[in-house]
LOLO-458846 format. One line per 2 residues: for each residue z, y, x of C-alpha. Coordinates in Angstrom, 2 decimals, padded with zeros to 5 digits. Example, Ala and Ser with C-alpha at 12.3 -4.5 7.8 and 13.67 -1.06 7.14 Angstrom:
BEGIN
007.80 -004.50 012.30; 007.14 -001.06 013.67
//
This chain:
BEGIN
-014.31 -027.41 011.05; -014.04 -030.85 012.45
-010.72 -032.12 010.94; -008.55 -033.37 013.72
-008.15 -037.04 013.76; -004.64 -038.10 012.72
-002.04 -038.31 015.78; 001.26 -039.96 016.30
003.76 -037.78 017.22; 007.34 -037.93 017.98
007.73 -041.06 014.89; 006.85 -044.87 015.52
007.60 -048.16 014.04; 009.41 -048.75 017.46
012.01 -046.20 016.93; 015.36 -047.60 016.29
016.41 -045.15 013.54; 013.15 -046.49 011.34
012.64 -050.29 012.67; 012.57 -052.75 010.01
013.01 -049.90 007.43; 010.41 -048.97 004.83
010.60 -045.26 005.32; 007.55 -043.35 005.38
006.97 -041.75 009.08; 006.60 -037.85 008.36
005.36 -035.66 011.40; 006.31 -032.34 009.68
009.31 -032.11 007.06; 009.99 -029.06 005.21
013.27 -028.79 004.03; 013.92 -026.28 001.24
017.05 -025.33 -000.89; 017.62 -026.14 -004.20
015.79 -023.84 -006.20; 012.74 -026.22 -005.25
013.02 -029.35 -007.56; 013.12 -032.90 -005.82
010.16 -035.13 -006.48; 012.94 -037.65 -007.85
014.28 -035.62 -010.30; 013.02 -037.87 -013.66
014.30 -034.91 -015.61; 011.53 -032.56 -014.36
008.31 -033.03 -015.95; 006.09 -030.51 -013.93
004.04 -031.58 -011.00; 005.11 -029.06 -008.10
008.08 -028.37 -006.55; 008.86 -024.83 -008.05
009.44 -024.66 -011.89; 006.88 -022.02 -013.93
009.14 -019.69 -015.64; 011.11 -018.60 -012.78
011.51 -016.33 -009.65; 010.27 -018.85 -007.07
007.31 -020.53 -008.90; 005.00 -018.20 -006.88
006.01 -020.07 -003.64; 004.02 -023.39 -004.42
001.20 -021.45 -003.36; 002.40 -020.55 000.62
003.89 -024.35 000.71; 001.19 -026.19 -000.59
-001.25 -024.06 002.09; 001.62 -025.28 005.01
001.13 -028.70 004.29; -002.90 -028.69 003.85
-003.20 -027.03 007.65; -000.39 -029.37 008.51
-003.22 -031.93 007.34; -006.14 -030.08 008.69
-004.37 -030.26 012.34; -004.10 -034.18 011.50
-000.15 -033.79 011.09; 001.06 -035.75 007.66
003.71 -032.94 006.18; 006.37 -034.12 003.39
008.48 -030.86 001.40; 012.03 -032.19 000.11
015.20 -030.57 -000.99; 018.23 -030.30 000.68
019.37 -032.51 -002.32; 017.62 -035.23 -000.89
019.02 -035.68 002.36; 020.19 -038.96 002.95
020.40 -039.32 006.93; 019.55 -038.24 010.19
015.70 -036.54 009.67; 015.75 -038.98 006.30
015.23 -037.91 002.91; 015.14 -040.22 -000.52
011.97 -038.50 -001.92; 009.31 -035.93 -001.25
006.40 -034.08 -002.20; 003.30 -033.77 -000.47
000.00 -031.89 -001.36; -003.84 -033.33 -000.93
-006.74 -032.55 -003.12; -005.15 -029.52 -004.59
-002.35 -031.21 -005.88; 000.79 -031.95 -005.36
002.60 -035.41 -005.46; 005.56 -036.81 -006.15
006.46 -039.84 -003.18; 009.87 -041.40 -004.85
010.41 -043.16 -001.65; 012.41 -042.61 001.38
010.61 -040.99 004.30; 011.84 -039.91 007.93
011.04 -037.20 010.24; 012.00 -036.20 014.03
010.54 -032.31 013.02; 012.09 -030.43 010.51
011.19 -026.97 009.20; 014.17 -025.78 007.90
014.08 -023.11 005.12; 017.57 -023.12 003.79
020.24 -021.36 004.87; 023.50 -023.27 006.05
025.58 -021.73 002.74; 027.78 -023.80 000.36
029.58 -026.65 000.90; 027.30 -029.22 -000.21
024.50 -027.94 002.09; 026.53 -027.70 005.14
027.46 -031.53 004.48; 024.04 -032.06 004.12
022.93 -030.04 006.94; 025.36 -032.17 009.53
023.98 -035.59 008.01; 020.23 -034.31 008.38
020.69 -033.27 012.40; 023.78 -035.88 012.85
020.98 -037.67 015.17; 020.32 -035.14 018.39
016.86 -036.34 018.24; 016.31 -034.76 015.35
014.69 -031.43 016.29; 015.10 -028.10 013.46
012.53 -025.64 013.72; 013.94 -023.01 013.86
016.79 -023.57 015.81; 019.86 -024.41 013.36
022.40 -022.42 015.36; 020.12 -019.61 014.86
020.40 -019.80 010.99; 024.81 -020.05 011.61
024.62 -016.76 013.70; 022.28 -014.84 011.32
024.08 -015.54 008.44; 027.54 -014.31 010.10
027.33 -010.49 010.21; 030.34 -010.25 012.16
029.15 -012.62 014.64; 026.05 -011.10 015.35
027.58 -007.98 016.19; 029.68 -009.45 018.57
026.74 -011.12 020.56; 025.35 -007.73 020.48
027.92 -004.54 020.16; 025.41 -002.49 022.34
022.31 -002.35 019.78; 024.28 -003.71 016.29
025.96 -001.39 013.98; 029.90 -001.42 014.40
030.71 -004.53 012.18; 034.90 -005.52 011.46
036.25 -008.01 009.70; 038.00 -006.72 006.08
038.17 -010.52 004.61; 039.26 -010.47 001.17
039.26 -007.16 -000.15; 043.28 -005.53 -000.50
044.50 -002.16 000.35; 046.10 -003.62 003.30
042.88 -005.45 004.79; 040.72 -002.61 004.04
042.92 000.15 005.76; 043.19 -002.12 008.56
039.98 -002.33 009.12; 039.30 001.29 009.00
041.49 002.00 011.63; 040.11 -000.77 014.11
036.45 000.52 013.25; 037.26 004.05 013.66
038.67 002.68 017.34; 035.04 001.54 018.16
033.50 004.03 016.45; 035.51 007.10 018.57
034.15 004.83 021.56; 030.58 004.44 021.12
028.03 006.74 022.96; 026.36 007.45 020.00
029.42 008.16 017.52; 027.94 011.34 015.58
025.46 008.77 014.14; 028.54 007.08 012.24
030.35 010.46 010.67; 030.00 009.97 007.34
030.35 006.86 004.47; 031.59 003.27 004.65
029.29 000.22 003.87; 031.00 -002.69 002.72
029.29 -005.82 003.12; 029.56 -009.63 002.40
029.50 -011.51 005.34; 027.75 -014.69 004.60
025.35 -012.19 001.86; 021.63 -011.42 001.66
019.65 -009.50 000.09; 021.20 -006.40 -000.55
023.91 -008.09 -002.39; 027.50 -007.45 -002.59
026.59 -004.36 -000.39; 028.23 -001.16 -001.64
028.79 002.40 000.12; 032.06 004.57 -000.36
032.86 007.98 000.69; 035.66 008.49 003.27
037.41 010.79 000.40; 037.72 007.59 -002.21
041.31 006.84 -002.72; 041.45 002.61 -002.66
041.79 002.59 -006.08; 038.61 004.13 -006.68
036.69 001.64 -003.79; 038.18 -001.37 -005.45
036.52 -000.53 -008.66; 033.59 000.14 -007.74
033.64 -002.99 -005.21; 034.50 -004.99 -008.26
031.84 -003.53 -010.64; 029.30 -003.93 -007.86
030.18 -007.39 -007.39; 026.59 -008.69 -008.35
027.43 -012.68 -008.05; 031.15 -012.59 -009.48
032.69 -014.35 -006.43; 034.91 -014.59 -003.81
033.74 -012.25 -000.81; 034.52 -012.11 002.87
033.82 -008.64 003.56; 033.16 -006.78 006.44
032.99 -003.02 006.75; 030.48 -000.67 009.00
029.62 002.92 009.31; 027.15 004.14 006.97
024.27 005.68 009.12; 022.04 008.28 007.67
018.22 007.34 008.66; 016.21 008.67 005.60
014.67 010.69 008.55; 014.49 007.82 011.46
011.21 006.11 010.97; 007.84 007.78 010.20
005.14 005.58 010.22; 001.91 006.42 009.33
001.93 007.37 005.97; 005.29 006.15 005.26
008.52 007.90 005.31; 011.90 007.72 003.74
014.74 005.16 004.29; 013.07 002.55 006.07
014.00 -000.32 007.88; 011.32 -002.30 010.30
011.09 -006.26 010.49; 009.75 -007.79 013.47
008.73 -011.76 012.53; 008.76 -014.02 015.64
008.08 -017.15 016.87; 010.48 -017.05 020.16
008.97 -014.24 022.48; 006.10 -013.67 019.95
005.66 -010.79 017.73; 003.96 -013.10 014.99
003.33 -009.90 012.69; 005.21 -006.60 011.61
006.20 -005.11 008.22; 008.32 -001.87 006.74
010.51 -002.12 003.70; 011.69 001.70 002.20
014.14 002.24 -000.43; 013.55 003.24 -003.88
014.63 007.21 -004.54; 018.44 007.34 -004.80
018.97 003.97 -003.14; 020.32 003.28 000.58
019.75 -000.50 000.53; 015.84 -001.00 001.35
015.32 -005.28 000.13; 013.16 -005.91 -002.11
015.88 -007.45 -004.60; 017.55 -003.97 -004.85
013.84 -002.33 -005.60; 012.48 -001.70 -002.10
008.75 -001.86 -001.03; 007.54 -003.92 001.50
004.62 -003.03 003.93; 002.71 -004.95 006.60
001.79 -002.37 009.71; 000.18 -003.60 013.04
002.07 -003.83 015.82; 000.74 -000.50 017.31
002.88 001.27 015.08; 005.97 000.21 016.05
007.98 002.22 018.32; 008.46 000.84 021.86
012.01 000.86 022.25; 012.21 -001.31 019.16
009.78 -003.81 020.53; 012.28 -003.16 024.11
015.29 -004.14 021.14; 013.74 -006.95 020.04
012.22 -008.54 023.38; 016.54 -008.13 024.92
017.63 -009.60 021.47; 015.67 -012.79 022.39
016.94 -013.17 025.88; 020.21 -012.99 024.59
019.69 -015.69 021.76; 018.74 -018.63 024.05
017.46 -020.92 021.18; 014.93 -023.52 020.94
011.85 -022.98 019.49; 012.37 -020.62 016.08
010.76 -018.92 013.51; 012.74 -015.71 012.46
012.93 -011.94 011.56; 014.44 -008.72 013.21
015.46 -005.94 010.93; 016.28 -003.03 012.48
016.66 000.97 011.50; 016.80 004.51 013.78
019.16 007.14 012.92; 018.23 010.44 011.99
019.15 011.53 015.81; 016.71 008.97 016.90
018.85 005.67 017.94; 017.64 002.74 016.85
019.84 000.02 015.73; 019.71 -003.75 014.96
020.61 -004.42 011.14; 020.56 -008.17 011.48
018.37 -011.14 011.80; 016.93 -013.74 009.53
016.18 -017.45 010.92; 014.26 -017.86 007.24
012.41 -015.04 006.89; 009.83 -015.72 003.68
006.11 -017.06 004.13; 005.17 -016.13 000.21
002.86 -013.64 -000.61; 002.21 -011.05 -003.57
000.43 -012.66 -006.31; -002.53 -010.55 -006.91
-002.34 -008.93 -003.36; -005.26 -009.95 -001.25
-004.33 -008.39 001.96; -001.19 -009.33 001.82
-001.96 -013.20 000.96; -004.66 -012.99 003.98
-001.75 -011.98 006.52; 000.81 -014.39 005.04
-002.02 -017.20 005.21; -002.41 -016.16 009.16
001.15 -016.42 009.93; 001.26 -019.99 008.39
-001.69 -021.02 010.44; 000.42 -019.69 013.78
003.32 -021.79 012.64; 001.58 -024.89 011.76
-000.05 -024.24 015.40; 003.68 -024.00 016.96
004.22 -027.23 015.15; 001.05 -029.24 016.78
001.94 -027.81 020.20; 005.28 -028.67 019.91
004.50 -032.51 019.03; 002.10 -033.21 020.87
002.66 -033.60 024.50; -001.29 -033.73 025.27
-001.00 -029.90 024.18; 002.00 -028.51 025.29
000.60 -026.43 027.76; -001.44 -024.75 024.77
-000.37 -021.22 024.45; -000.42 -019.14 021.01
-002.85 -016.41 020.94; 000.02 -013.91 019.95
001.14 -010.24 020.79; 004.27 -011.25 023.70
006.54 -008.42 023.44
//
């Protein structure tokens, strides 16, 4: 295939933000959290953003592939960390990838198009994100408001009470806060059309957590002192946590998809209204959490195996979001009585693959290609009318 000629997208030397500056102009700038290393970090000797001998090393492969795909479309792409941010759309250094090598660029760069891969949590990150998008001309893919929403489980429930799992705020875990939360949850459950799904245990979660960390299941019959002890012993990060309370939903017989059964949740990977790909996660035996961090297993499956009620729920959620162009994931479970629930959204689903699994790699590379195609559509006004060849909900 003939390589596309470089195109000058949004940025130019006439732009007031970069006029009379020595900034490098970049069409697409990936911003990752600080588990990646800054290109300007002189104490870091490796020539790749994710260090060897860490859980993140394999991320070098999907992000180098993404940068290569951008180059094939004629887009200059860079990779930086949240620590590199110095102004609206600006970073003090960045990585590039060319000829099968990562390269450090220890100079300022500017882009109006940010592929944000950094959750909006932690004071320093929030300050940097505010600075990064302090000029309204800077575009985030995905929508930053979506990142804030999906980070907050309570707000997600409040926006989607008809499909999300009932959720109430506990806050700092004290006996008073927990008992008051349990009463509020009982009122919600009593008026819920599927209240029979909630007649079991409780789940106490970190409202801003991820990967199943600080998610604890407790019995209705447990004394508060027992619950408190369990909360403390399972606080994986040993930090202050702002908790929410949910009913536990039995779902070990909810989904049976192809050869897969057990405690399953389904993830729909979305680009706006389009279904990019689908996967399921299965919890290990004896575990109620299907997260990979908790020992769960993930399998990619064809769209044809996704129940229609899940597709309909995802379509309804997307219509209500009213967000700018975004890449995100939506997670669902189905109770043993057959009711579908929206667990949570993910504004930054992973694009990495399992090293040594060719089928997984092919699937994820296809997703990256579609993402880059979407970048190209958004950035080049001449082809805005083109549409992605994806399965529309």
